[in-house]
N, C-alpha and C positions, 0 to 999 in steps of 0.2 A: 504494500500500500504506500509506504514512504511518505514523501512530501508532496504528493500529487494534489492534495486538497489545499495546499498553502500557495496557491498561485495568485498573483495580484488581481487578475480578472475575476477569479472566483470570490475572493474576499470583497472586492469592490461591488460586485453584483449582489452579494449577500447583504452588504450594508445598505445598498440602494433599496432592495426589496424590504428590508427591515424598516427603514425610515418611511418608505411608501406605505407599509402596513400600519404603522403608528399614526401617520397623517390621516389615512382613510378612517381609522378607528376614531380619532378625535373629531373628525368631521361628522361621522355618524352619531357620535355621542352628543355633539352640539345640536344637531338637527333634532334628535329625540328630546333633548332638553328644551328646545323651543316649542316642540309639539305638545309636550305635557302642560297641563294648566298651572303648574306650580314650579318653583325653582328646585330642581333635584339636588343640587349641591347644598343649598341652604337647608333643605329638609334633612339631608343626611348628616351634615356636619354640625349645624347649629341646633337643630331640634332632636338630634340623636335618634332618628327614625330607622330602627334596625330592619324592619320589614321592607321598607323601601330600599334600603341598602342591599338586601338580599336579592330583590327583584332587579335592581340595576346591575348587580354583579352577574346574575344569570344572563341578562341582556348583553352585557359586555363580553362574556365568554362566547355567547352565540355569534355576536358580530365578529369576534376574533377568529372563530373557527371558519366562518364564511370567507373572511378576507384571506386566511391562510390557504384555504382550498382554492380560492381564485388565483392567488399568486403562485401557488405550487403548480 
């Protein structure tokens, strides 16, 4: 196997896809935050709404799996 995976092109493309996935995730999160009738971040952080935090965590994992499958 050796050092075949440590090529500059492979490392660069991995970084680009990782950054692209994070950017798409944040864009999706902001869109969902705007669609909901209340401020998600304020509800979770300030009001300590654990149930909403679990729903947002599940939604985030779902978005991440979709983005990973699309990029892969």
